[in-house]
C-alpha positions as semicolon CSV with decimal commas, in nm:
position;residue;x (nm);y (nm);z (nm)
1;D;-6,683;10,998;-1,907
2;I;-6,458;10,694;-1,936
3;P;-6,679;10,400;-1,829
4;E;-6,592;10,127;-1,581
5;L;-6,357;9,861;-1,725
6;A;-6,326;10,055;-2,055
7;F;-5,961;9,962;-2,117
8;Y;-5,919;9,701;-1,844
9;G;-5,624;9,474;-1,920
10;C;-5,531;9,637;-2,252
11;E;-5,167;9,539;-2,231
12;K;-5,056;9,700;-2,559
13;I;-5,153;10,062;-2,483
14;E;-4,840;10,266;-2,407
15;R;-4,970;10,623;-2,430
16;I;-5,316;10,770;-2,426
17;N;-5,439;11,127;-2,454
18;I;-5,796;11,170;-2,333
19;E;-5,974;11,461;-2,500
20;G;-6,320;11,612;-2,490
21;D;-6,550;11,695;-2,200
22;V;-6,458;11,396;-1,983
23;E;-6,532;11,468;-1,616
24;K;-6,476;11,124;-1,464
25;I;-6,257;10,820;-1,514
26;S;-6,457;10,532;-1,369
27;T;-6,353;10,237;-1,154
28;N;-6,102;9,999;-1,316
29;A;-6,104;10,198;-1,643
30;F;-5,732;10,142;-1,713
31;R;-5,657;9,875;-1,453
32;N;-5,391;9,621;-1,557
33;C;-5,276;9,824;-1,859
34;T;-4,924;9,713;-1,780
35;S;-4,757;9,881;-2,081
36;L;-4,915;10,221;-2,016
37;I;-4,636;10,479;-1,969
38;K;-4,803;10,818;-2,011
39;V;-5,159;10,952;-1,983
40;G;-5,282;11,293;-2,097
41;L;-5,594;11,409;-1,916
42;P;-5,852;11,669;-2,025
43;K;-5,893;12,003;-1,849
44;T;-6,253;11,907;-1,764
45;L;-6,164;11,604;-1,546
46;K;-6,299;11,626;-1,190
47;E;-6,271;11,274;-1,048
48;I;-6,069;10,957;-1,084
49;E;-6,253;10,665;-0,926
50;S;-6,106;10,372;-0,736
51;K;-5,856;10,140;-0,904
52;A;-5,874;10,339;-1,231
53;F;-5,499;10,299;-1,296
54;M;-5,425;10,013;-1,056
55;N;-5,145;9,779;-1,170
56;C;-5,026;10,011;-1,447
57;T;-4,675;9,913;-1,344
58;N;-4,495;10,116;-1,613
59;L;-4,691;10,439;-1,565
60;E;-4,426;10,709;-1,524
61;N;-4,602;11,028;-1,608
62;I;-4,947;11,158;-1,530
63;T;-5,028;11,526;-1,496
64;L;-5,358;11,609;-1,334
65;P;-5,550;11,911;-1,463
66;N;-5,647;12,190;-1,223
67;S;-6,011;12,079;-1,251
68;I;-5,950;11,752;-1,061
69;K;-6,121;11,735;-0,720
70;R;-6,099;11,371;-0,602
71;I;-5,872;11,068;-0,626
72;E;-6,032;10,758;-0,478
73;D;-5,915;10,426;-0,324
74;Y;-5,624;10,244;-0,489
75;T;-5,639;10,472;-0,795
76;F;-5,265;10,438;-0,863
77;A;-5,191;10,130;-0,650
78;N;-4,898;9,922;-0,777
79;C;-4,788;10,190;-1,024
80;K;-4,428;10,104;-0,944
81;S;-4,272;10,340;-1,200
82;L;-4,456;10,650;-1,077
83;S;-4,198;10,871;-0,906
84;M;-4,361;11,214;-0,867
85;F;-4,712;11,341;-0,815
86;V;-4,832;11,700;-0,850
87;I;-5,118;11,814;-0,629
88;S;-5,311;12,087;-0,810
89;E;-5,471;12,395;-0,662
90;T;-5,821;12,243;-0,668
91;L;-5,752;11,886;-0,549
92;E;-5,965;11,833;-0,238
93;Y;-5,931;11,464;-0,158
94;I;-5,685;11,180;-0,206
95;S;-5,762;10,845;-0,049
96;E;-5,491;10,733;0,194
97;N;-5,433;10,419;-0,013
98;A;-5,442;10,586;-0,355
99;F;-5,068;10,525;-0,401
100;Q;-5,035;10,190;-0,225
101;N;-4,718;10,005;-0,327
102;C;-4,590;10,288;-0,548
103;I;-4,237;10,202;-0,441
104;N;-4,067;10,475;-0,646
105;L;-4,299;10,758;-0,544
106;K;-4,060;10,991;-0,367
107;K;-4,190;11,339;-0,434
108;F;-4,513;11,529;-0,396
109;T;-4,544;11,883;-0,524
110;V;-4,829;12,087;-0,375
111;H;-4,967;12,396;-0,548
112;R;-4,917;12,694;-0,315
113;D;-5,290;12,783;-0,328
114;N;-5,416;12,437;-0,234
115;V;-5,597;12,464;0,103
116;C;-5,663;12,090;0,145
117;F;-5,303;11,972;0,178
118;F;-5,000;12,096;0,363
119;E;-4,647;11,987;0,437
120;E;-4,489;11,986;0,778
121;D;-4,159;11,826;0,878
122;N;-4,138;11,641;0,544
123;N;-4,482;11,485;0,593
124;L;-4,782;11,545;0,371
125;Y;-5,106;11,609;0,556
126;I;-5,460;11,605;0,426
127;V;-5,713;11,839;0,582
128;N;-6,030;11,630;0,572
129;G;-6,319;11,789;0,754
130;E;-6,176;11,867;1,096
131;Q;-5,910;11,594;1,079
132;E;-5,553;11,622;0,969
133;L;-5,460;11,287;0,820
134;L;-5,101;11,193;0,755
135;Y;-5,050;11,070;0,402
136;I;-4,765;10,822;0,414
137;I;-4,554;10,736;0,115
138;Q;-4,595;10,360;0,102
139;A;-4,252;10,248;0,216
140;E;-4,118;10,403;0,535
141;E;-3,770;10,445;0,384
142;Y;-3,911;10,693;0,130
143;K;-4,081;10,907;0,392
144;D;-3,773;11,126;0,443
145;E;-3,765;11,207;0,073
146;L;-4,112;11,361;0,067
147;D;-4,066;11,699;-0,094
148;V;-4,329;11,966;-0,123
149;D;-4,256;12,266;-0,341
150;P;-4,472;12,566;-0,240
151;S;-4,341;12,780;-0,526
152;I;-4,563;12,632;-0,800
């Protein structure tokens, strides 16, 4: 696992490829890595804890493996360069504030076999227990651009 605060504030890291049997990226692991552009994640990853990539303002590209189950509070908050997010088949939970202030996030793509998320009228919903929670792209003006591609 990647421990809490492991790379906190490492401003010179631009790209990182995490390999091995990593199952969890802990709280604040990459927080404030402001030069981080791209992250490669292992196929064994199951959870990304709160604020793990918070304030990675240049993060453009992150592809989650199919093994991922949970994305916690503020995980990608203030990742202002992040424009698209792919929801894998096995993703079960995304905190409502996971993408807070991701002002360029305009597109979600949901795997067609994912039973925890669905799109309706250009809104992304999370099925959480018996509740259907609306996941709102952070700025209202981007809400109309929410795009879910069921063909993946």
